C-alpha positions as CSV (number, residue, x, y, z in Angstrom):
1,M,14.9,14.6,11.3
2,A,11.3,14.6,10.7
3,R,10.0,11.9,8.4
4,P,8.6,13.3,5.1
5,I,4.8,13.3,4.7
6,T,3.7,12.3,1.2
7,L,0.3,11.9,-0.6
8,F,-0.5,8.7,-2.4
9,T,-1.8,9.7,-5.8
10,G,-3.9,6.6,-6.5
11,Q,-7.2,8.3,-5.5
12,W,-6.1,11.3,-7.6
13,A,-5.3,9.6,-10.9
14,D,-8.2,11.2,-12.7
15,L,-6.3,14.5,-12.4
16,P,-3.2,15.3,-14.5
17,F,0.1,14.7,-12.6
18,E,1.1,18.3,-12.7
19,E,-2.3,19.3,-11.1
20,V,-1.8,16.8,-8.2
21,C,1.7,18.2,-7.7
22,R,0.3,21.7,-7.4
23,L,-2.4,20.7,-5.0
24,A,-0.1,18.6,-2.8
25,S,2.4,21.4,-2.6
26,S,-0.3,24.0,-1.6
27,W,-1.5,21.7,1.2
28,G,1.9,21.2,2.7
29,Y,3.0,17.8,1.6
30,D,6.7,17.0,1.3
31,G,6.3,14.7,-1.7
32,L,4.2,12.1,-3.4
33,E,3.8,8.3,-3.4
34,I,3.2,8.1,-7.2
35,A,0.7,5.7,-8.6
36,C,1.6,3.9,-11.8
37,W,-1.7,4.6,-13.5
38,G,-3.5,7.6,-15.0
39,D,-0.8,9.9,-16.4
40,H,1.1,9.8,-13.1
41,F,3.8,7.3,-14.0
42,D,4.2,5.0,-17.0
43,V,6.7,2.3,-16.1
44,R,7.3,1.3,-19.7
45,R,8.1,4.9,-20.7
46,A,10.3,5.3,-17.7
47,V,12.4,2.3,-18.5
48,G,12.9,3.3,-22.1
49,D,12.9,7.1,-22.0
50,D,15.4,9.1,-19.9
51,G,13.6,12.3,-20.8
52,Y,10.3,11.0,-19.3
53,V,11.9,10.3,-15.9
54,R,13.7,13.7,-16.0
55,A,10.4,15.4,-16.7
56,K,8.6,13.8,-13.7
57,L,11.4,14.8,-11.4
58,D,11.4,18.3,-12.8
59,T,7.7,18.7,-12.3
60,L,8.1,17.5,-8.7
61,A,11.0,19.9,-8.1
62,E,9.0,22.9,-9.6
63,H,6.4,22.3,-6.8
64,G,9.0,21.7,-4.0
65,L,8.2,17.9,-3.8
66,K,10.2,14.7,-3.8
67,V,9.4,11.0,-4.3
68,W,10.4,8.1,-2.0
69,A,8.1,5.4,-3.4
70,I,6.0,4.5,-6.3
71,S,2.9,2.2,-6.2
72,N,1.6,-0.4,-8.7
73,H,-1.3,-2.0,-6.9
74,L,-3.6,-2.6,-9.9
75,T,-1.0,-4.5,-12.0
76,G,0.3,-6.4,-8.9
77,Q,-3.2,-7.6,-8.2
78,A,-3.4,-9.5,-11.4
79,V,-0.2,-11.6,-10.8
80,C,-1.8,-14.2,-8.6
81,D,-5.5,-13.5,-8.7
82,D,-8.0,-16.3,-9.5
83,P,-10.4,-15.8,-11.0
84,I,-9.3,-13.2,-13.5
85,D,-12.5,-11.5,-14.7
86,H,-14.3,-8.3,-15.6
87,R,-13.0,-6.6,-12.5
88,H,-9.5,-6.9,-13.8
89,R,-10.5,-5.9,-17.3
90,D,-12.0,-2.7,-15.9
91,M,-8.8,-1.6,-14.0
92,L,-5.9,-2.9,-16.0
93,P,-4.3,-1.2,-19.0
94,A,-5.1,-2.7,-22.4
95,H,-1.6,-4.1,-22.9
96,I,-1.8,-6.2,-19.8
97,W,-5.4,-7.3,-20.3
98,G,-4.8,-8.3,-23.9
99,D,-7.4,-11.0,-25.0
100,G,-8.3,-11.6,-21.3
101,D,-6.9,-15.1,-21.2
102,P,-6.3,-15.5,-17.5
103,E,-2.8,-17.0,-17.6
104,G,-1.8,-14.5,-20.2
105,V,-3.0,-11.6,-18.0
106,R,-1.0,-13.0,-15.0
107,G,2.2,-13.4,-17.1
108,R,1.9,-9.9,-18.6
109,A,1.3,-8.5,-15.1
110,A,4.4,-10.2,-13.8
111,E,6.5,-8.8,-16.5
112,E,5.1,-5.3,-15.8
113,M,6.1,-5.7,-12.2
114,K,9.6,-6.4,-13.2
115,L,9.6,-3.3,-15.3
116,T,8.2,-1.4,-12.3
117,A,11.3,-2.3,-10.3
118,R,13.5,-1.1,-13.1
119,A,11.4,2.1,-13.4
120,A,11.7,2.8,-9.7
121,A,15.5,2.5,-9.8
122,R,15.6,4.9,-12.7
123,L,13.4,7.4,-10.8
124,G,15.8,7.1,-7.9
125,V,13.4,5.4,-5.4
126,S,14.0,2.2,-3.5
127,T,10.5,1.1,-2.7
128,V,7.6,-0.1,-4.8
129,V,4.2,-0.4,-2.9
130,G,1.6,-2.7,-4.2
131,F,-0.7,-5.8,-4.1
132,T,0.2,-9.4,-4.9
133,G,-3.3,-10.9,-5.7
134,S,-4.2,-14.3,-4.3
135,A,-5.3,-17.6,-5.7
136,V,-6.9,-18.5,-2.2
137,W,-8.7,-15.3,-1.2
138,K,-11.9,-16.8,-2.7
139,Y,-11.8,-19.4,0.0
140,V,-11.7,-17.0,2.9
141,A,-15.0,-18.0,4.4
142,M,-13.8,-21.7,4.5
143,F,-17.1,-22.9,3.3
144,P,-17.6,-25.1,1.4
145,P,-14.7,-26.6,3.3
146,V,-11.2,-26.3,1.8
147,S,-8.3,-28.6,2.5
148,E,-5.0,-27.4,3.9
149,A,-3.4,-28.7,0.7
150,V,-5.5,-26.3,-1.4
151,I,-4.4,-23.3,0.8
152,E,-0.7,-24.4,0.7
153,A,-1.0,-24.6,-3.0
154,G,-2.1,-21.0,-3.1
155,Y,0.9,-19.9,-1.2
156,T,3.2,-22.0,-3.4
157,D,1.5,-20.4,-6.4
158,F,2.4,-16.9,-4.9
159,A,6.0,-17.8,-4.3
160,D,6.4,-19.3,-7.8
161,R,5.0,-16.2,-9.5
162,W,6.6,-13.5,-7.3
163,N,10.1,-15.0,-6.7
164,P,11.2,-14.2,-10.3
165,I,9.8,-10.7,-9.9
166,L,11.7,-10.3,-6.7
167,D,14.8,-11.4,-8.4
168,V,14.6,-8.3,-10.6
169,F,14.0,-6.2,-7.5
170,D,17.2,-7.6,-6.0
171,E,19.0,-7.0,-9.2
172,V,18.2,-3.3,-9.3
173,G,18.3,-2.6,-5.5
174,V,14.6,-2.0,-5.0
175,R,12.3,-3.5,-2.3
176,F,8.7,-4.5,-2.8
177,A,6.3,-3.4,0.1
178,H,3.2,-5.6,0.0
179,E,0.1,-3.8,1.3
180,V,-1.5,-6.1,3.9
181,H,-5.1,-5.9,2.6
182,P,-8.2,-8.2,2.2
183,S,-8.1,-10.0,-1.2
184,E,-4.3,-10.4,-1.0
185,I,-2.1,-13.3,-0.2
186,A,-1.3,-11.5,3.2
187,Y,-4.5,-9.8,4.5
188,D,-4.1,-10.2,8.4
189,Y,-1.5,-11.3,11.0
190,W,-1.2,-15.0,10.4
191,S,-1.6,-14.8,6.5
192,T,1.4,-12.3,6.7
193,V,3.4,-14.9,8.6
194,H,2.5,-17.5,5.9
195,A,3.4,-15.2,3.0
196,L,6.8,-14.4,4.5
197,E,7.5,-18.0,5.0
198,A,6.5,-18.8,1.5
199,V,9.2,-16.6,-0.1
200,G,11.8,-17.6,2.5
201,H,11.8,-14.3,4.2
202,R,13.8,-12.9,1.4
203,E,14.7,-9.2,1.9
204,A,13.2,-8.0,-1.3
205,F,9.7,-8.7,0.0
206,G,8.4,-6.6,2.9
207,L,5.3,-4.8,4.0
208,N,3.4,-1.6,3.5
209,W,1.6,-0.9,6.8
210,D,-1.9,0.5,6.4
211,P,-3.7,0.4,9.8
212,S,-7.2,1.0,8.2
213,H,-7.4,-2.6,7.0
214,M,-6.4,-4.0,10.4
215,V,-8.8,-2.1,12.7
216,W,-12.0,-3.5,11.2
217,Q,-10.6,-7.0,11.4
218,D,-9.7,-6.5,15.1
219,V,-5.9,-6.8,14.3
220,D,-3.9,-4.5,16.6
221,P,-2.0,-2.2,14.2
222,A,0.6,-1.2,16.7
223,G,1.3,-4.8,17.7
224,F,1.5,-5.7,14.0
225,L,4.2,-3.0,13.4
226,F,6.3,-4.2,16.4
227,D,6.0,-8.0,15.5
228,F,7.0,-7.3,11.8
229,R,9.3,-4.5,12.5
230,D,12.1,-5.8,10.2
231,R,9.7,-5.9,7.3
232,I,8.0,-2.4,7.5
233,Y,9.3,-0.9,4.3
234,H,6.6,1.8,3.8
235,V,3.8,3.4,5.9
236,D,0.4,4.5,4.6
237,C,-1.9,6.6,6.9
238,K,-5.6,5.8,6.4
239,D,-8.3,5.6,9.0
240,T,-11.3,3.4,9.6
241,R,-14.5,3.9,11.5
242,R,-16.4,0.8,12.7
243,R,-20.1,1.1,12.6
244,T,-21.0,-2.1,14.4
245,G,-22.9,-2.6,17.6
246,N,-26.4,-1.8,16.4
247,G,-27.4,-5.3,15.6
248,R,-27.5,-4.7,11.9
249,N,-24.1,-3.6,10.5
250,G,-21.6,-6.4,10.1
251,R,-17.9,-6.3,9.4
252,L,-18.3,-7.9,5.9
253,G,-20.2,-4.9,4.6
254,S,-23.1,-6.7,2.9
255,H,-21.9,-5.8,-0.6
256,L,-22.8,-2.1,0.1
257,P,-20.8,0.7,-1.4
258,W,-18.3,2.8,0.4
259,G,-19.9,5.5,2.4
260,D,-23.2,3.7,2.9
261,P,-24.1,4.1,6.5
262,R,-25.4,0.6,6.6
263,R,-21.9,-0.8,6.2
264,G,-20.2,-2.2,9.4
265,W,-17.1,0.0,8.7
266,D,-15.8,2.5,6.4
267,F,-12.8,4.6,5.5
268,V,-12.8,8.1,7.0
269,S,-10.5,11.1,7.1
270,T,-7.4,10.7,9.2
271,G,-8.1,11.2,12.9
272,H,-11.8,10.7,12.8
273,G,-11.9,6.9,13.1
274,D,-10.7,4.1,15.3
275,V,-7.0,3.7,14.5
276,P,-5.0,4.4,17.6
277,W,-2.7,6.9,16.1
278,E,-0.6,7.9,19.1
279,D,0.2,4.2,19.8
280,C,1.1,3.6,16.3
281,F,3.4,6.5,16.0
282,R,5.1,5.6,19.2
283,T,5.6,2.2,17.8
284,L,7.0,3.5,14.6
285,N,9.5,5.4,16.7
286,R,10.3,2.4,18.7
287,I,11.1,0.2,15.8
288,G,13.2,3.0,14.1
289,Y,11.1,3.5,11.0
290,E,12.5,6.5,9.2
291,G,10.7,6.4,5.8
292,P,7.9,8.5,4.5
293,I,4.5,8.7,6.1
294,S,2.1,8.6,3.2
295,V,-1.4,9.8,3.4
296,E,-3.8,7.6,1.5
297,W,-6.8,10.1,1.5
298,E,-10.0,8.1,1.0
299,D,-13.3,9.2,2.5
300,A,-16.6,8.8,0.6
301,G,-18.3,11.2,2.9
302,M,-16.0,14.2,2.5
303,D,-14.9,16.3,-0.5
304,R,-11.3,15.3,-1.2
305,L,-10.2,18.8,-1.7
306,V,-11.0,19.5,1.9
307,G,-10.0,16.2,3.4
308,A,-6.6,15.9,1.9
309,A,-5.5,19.2,3.4
310,E,-7.0,18.2,6.7
311,A,-5.1,14.9,6.7
312,V,-1.7,16.3,6.2
313,Q,-2.3,18.7,9.1
314,F,-3.4,15.9,11.3
315,V,-0.4,13.7,10.4
316,R,2.1,16.5,10.8
317,A,0.8,17.2,14.3
318,H,0.8,13.6,15.4
319,A,3.7,11.9,13.7
320,F,6.1,13.1,16.4
321,D,9.8,12.2,16.2
322,P,11.4,10.1,18.8
323,P,13.3,11.8,21.6
324,E,16.9,12.5,21.0
325,T,17.8,11.1,24.4
326,S,16.1,7.9,25.6
327,F,14.6,7.6,29.1
328,D,17.2,5.1,30.2
329,S,20.2,7.2,29.1
330,A,18.8,10.3,30.6
331,F,17.8,8.9,34.0
332,G,19.7,5.6,34.2
333,S,18.3,2.0,34.3
334,E,18.3,-0.4,37.1
């Protein structure tokens, strides 16, 4: 059976939820990965109001769409981040930002992530995608030098803050899919190993695989899929184009905005970048991933009303299903 192709609504949260449903349906998506901001999904209302959840499901159904995952990246980011500053104020809802006291923000964000697990269960989905934040990302350059003890303390901080959240995920039968991403506790291969070890490899904590953040770091996205195959809880499709090699553009981006051609890399529409999509989909088949393929449409150089339709067409053409009969069973193996 073909895996469903969904649209992540995070980049569309400026539009009303019903309008995003209409657009996604017209482009041929099977469903949505619903962001918990804008008017798309309010976890507090979902937990306290049966009618709110029913209305969301009815709107999806009216447009022939389903939902397999919700995402709460913005709130999750504040759980572990240090420092908490104007960046968080600008993206968090007022009830989480409060008076801006950093520890208060972290605590309120943690409680909201617990509510997110409960809201997901009420919506009938088993996966929440998101970020964790990190107390040690600020040390990523490792200069001035940072001791191993400081880094270990950051992973302990992550475990101490997220284990109580994950207890609620376990309680309601929902899993958290952490998006491996710069600025997070797990941002590349070895930091992912470290994060999983920090929470004791508990099953409530898995990964959202987004190859765009791996390619520009020279992490093999297909190899990552295979090595962490028991933890791939969700898949986002987003492409990256590297613009290095001219002696000027570096991988760190020089604080330049998305889409600036002087950056060393950028997000581009699916299929026009450097992600080895065929290898990745072959690996998804090999590891037996059967969940949704979610298009995270993000391209500063293309009108999104064009690019999002193009993206679903590309994914539908390339996200081929595994063969019903394996090579070995068909031809025998020695």
